[in-house]
N, C-alpha and C positions, 0 to 999 in steps of 0.2 A: 567230503569229497570231490562237490560238483567245483570248487574253486578252483582244485589241482587240475581237472580235466580242462577248465574253462583256460587255467593259467600251462595247460602244454598246449591248448588248441591256438596260441598265440604264436606257440613258435612259428618259423619256417619249416620246409618237409625238408631242408637240407640239413639242418639238426639234427633229426629220426636218423639219417642216411648217416650221418658223421658219429650219432651213438653207437648204431651197427659196426661203421670200420675200428672204432675205439675199441669194441667190445671182443672182435674178432682179433685186433692185434694185442691185448691185453689176454685172450686165450693165447694166442702160440707165445706172447712170452713168460707165460708161465709156467708154459711144456718145455721151453727155453732153460726159463731160470732152475728150474728144476734138477738140472745135471750141473750148477754150478755150487759147492759146496758152502760156498758163505753168505749166499744172498736166497736157497734154495729154502730157508723160513717161512720166505712171501710169497712162496709159489700159491698156497690156496688160495689167500686173502685175493691177491690177484687176478688168480682165477675165478673166483665165487662175483667179483668185481664183474670182470669180463661177461663173464656169462649174465648177468643180471645188465648190463647195458646192451647185448645181442637182444636178450627176449625183449628187452624194453623197446631198444629201437624197432626190432622188426614190428611189434605190437604197433606201436602207433604209427608207424608207417604206414601198414595194413588199414587202421582206422581212419587215417587222412586220405587216402587213396580210396575207400569206400565210401568216405567222404563226398570227398572229389567228385566221386563217381555218380551220386545220389542227388547233389548239388546241380550237376551240368544235364542229368535225365531230370527234374525239377524246373530248370530254369527252360530246358526242350516240350514240357510240358506245356507251361505255360506261355510257353508262346504260341503253340497247337491250338488253346485255347483260347485264346486270342484273337489268331485266326478264325479260328471256329464261330464264336463270339459274332466277329465282323460278317462273315456270310450269312452267319443267321439272320443278324441285320438287314442286309441286303434283299436276304428269301420274303422277311418281313413287309418292307417297303412296297417289293414286286408286287406280292402277293394282294396289299392293300392297295396297290394302282389298279392291279387288275379286277379286282371285285368291284371298285367305285366306275370302270368305265365298263363293265360288260353290264351292270347293275343301270347303269345310264344306258347303254344301248336299249335295252329291256323293258324298262320304263318308256324309254321313246316309240319304241313300237308300238307296247299297249297302248298308250296316248292316241298311237294314230288308227287303232283300230279302235276305240272310244270314237274317234270322230266318224271314223265311219259307220259306228252305229249309229249315230246320232243322225246322219243322213239319211241310211233306208229306215229309221224308227217306222215310220209314219207307214211304209208300206210294205214292212212283217205286220204290223198292228190291224193293219187293216184287211190282209191275206191269210194271216195266221191265229189260229186259237188256242191258248195254252190248256188241254186238259188239267181237273183235277189231281187226277192221279199223276201228270211228271210235277206238278210243284210238290205231290207227297214224296215222289221217288228223289226229287232232287234235295228240296229237305234232309229226306233221313241221310242220303249220299254225303251229305253235307257234317251230318252227327256222327259218322261212319256206324250206322245201322242199316237193319234190311227195311224197308218201305211193305207194311203190314196194314191189316183194316181193308173197310171196304172203302175207302178212299182212295187205296193204293192202287184199283182197280174201276174207279170211279170217271167215265170217259167224259162229263159232263162241262160246259166251260168253269176258267176259274176267274177271278179277276186280276190276274198277272198276265201282262201285256207281252208279246213277246218280243221286243223291243228290251224288257226288262230281264228276261232271261237270258237276252245274248249278251247283253251287260254285264248281267253278271260272269257270263261263263269268260267272256274276253277278261274283268279282272280278275278272277282265280286262276285261269293259264297264265297270268302274267305275273300273280304274285308267285305261283309254283317256279316259272322261269327264273324269275329272282333268286327265288331261295338254289333252286337247282345248278345257278350258275355260283353262285357262294359256295353251295357243296363242294362243288368240283372243285375251287381255288383252293377250296383247306384242304383236300384230299390232296389239290399237289405240292400244298406248303407244308403238311406232315412228310412226306415222302421224299422231298429236298430236305427238309429239316432232318430227317432220318439219315439220310446218306451223309449230311454234316457232323454228325455225331457219331457215326460208325467212323467217318475220313479221322475223327480225334480221337478214336479211342485207338486207330495204330500208330 
């Protein structure tokens, strides 16, 4: 069966239009011939052939038209997908560049603050004493825990220098800002990719 459909599919569109025209002509001819005595016996076969040609021509013409419409739609969708993929790649490049540039700024700022912390380290250590309770609180917060126990309220001096606390704070804030810039960039990436996807569906 598919061989017949394949061969019919090779025929040009005008061939189906010709089938319809020929079928209609034969139907009209059968109507005329039935009034002529010596050829009226061929009326019914001509009518059947004409009807068959008309139905087949109309059916295949409709099928070909539908196929043409779907092929055009497929071609249009393929073009839209290609455009969307190109835009998506552009967004990826922009986001990657933004992440690299913004993280570099954050790292440069963190490194500058570290240098400043080194300059004031002796001054801090000479004037500031870090209690055990402060060390306990910082350590608990880093583990997302609540500081408990006697050491959480111990005001005696610890072995941790104030400059070390400052250096840790600068490092942690720098790391936080790096992650913050990455999250913002990926949020922008998602928003832009969503717009591209929704535009491709229309």
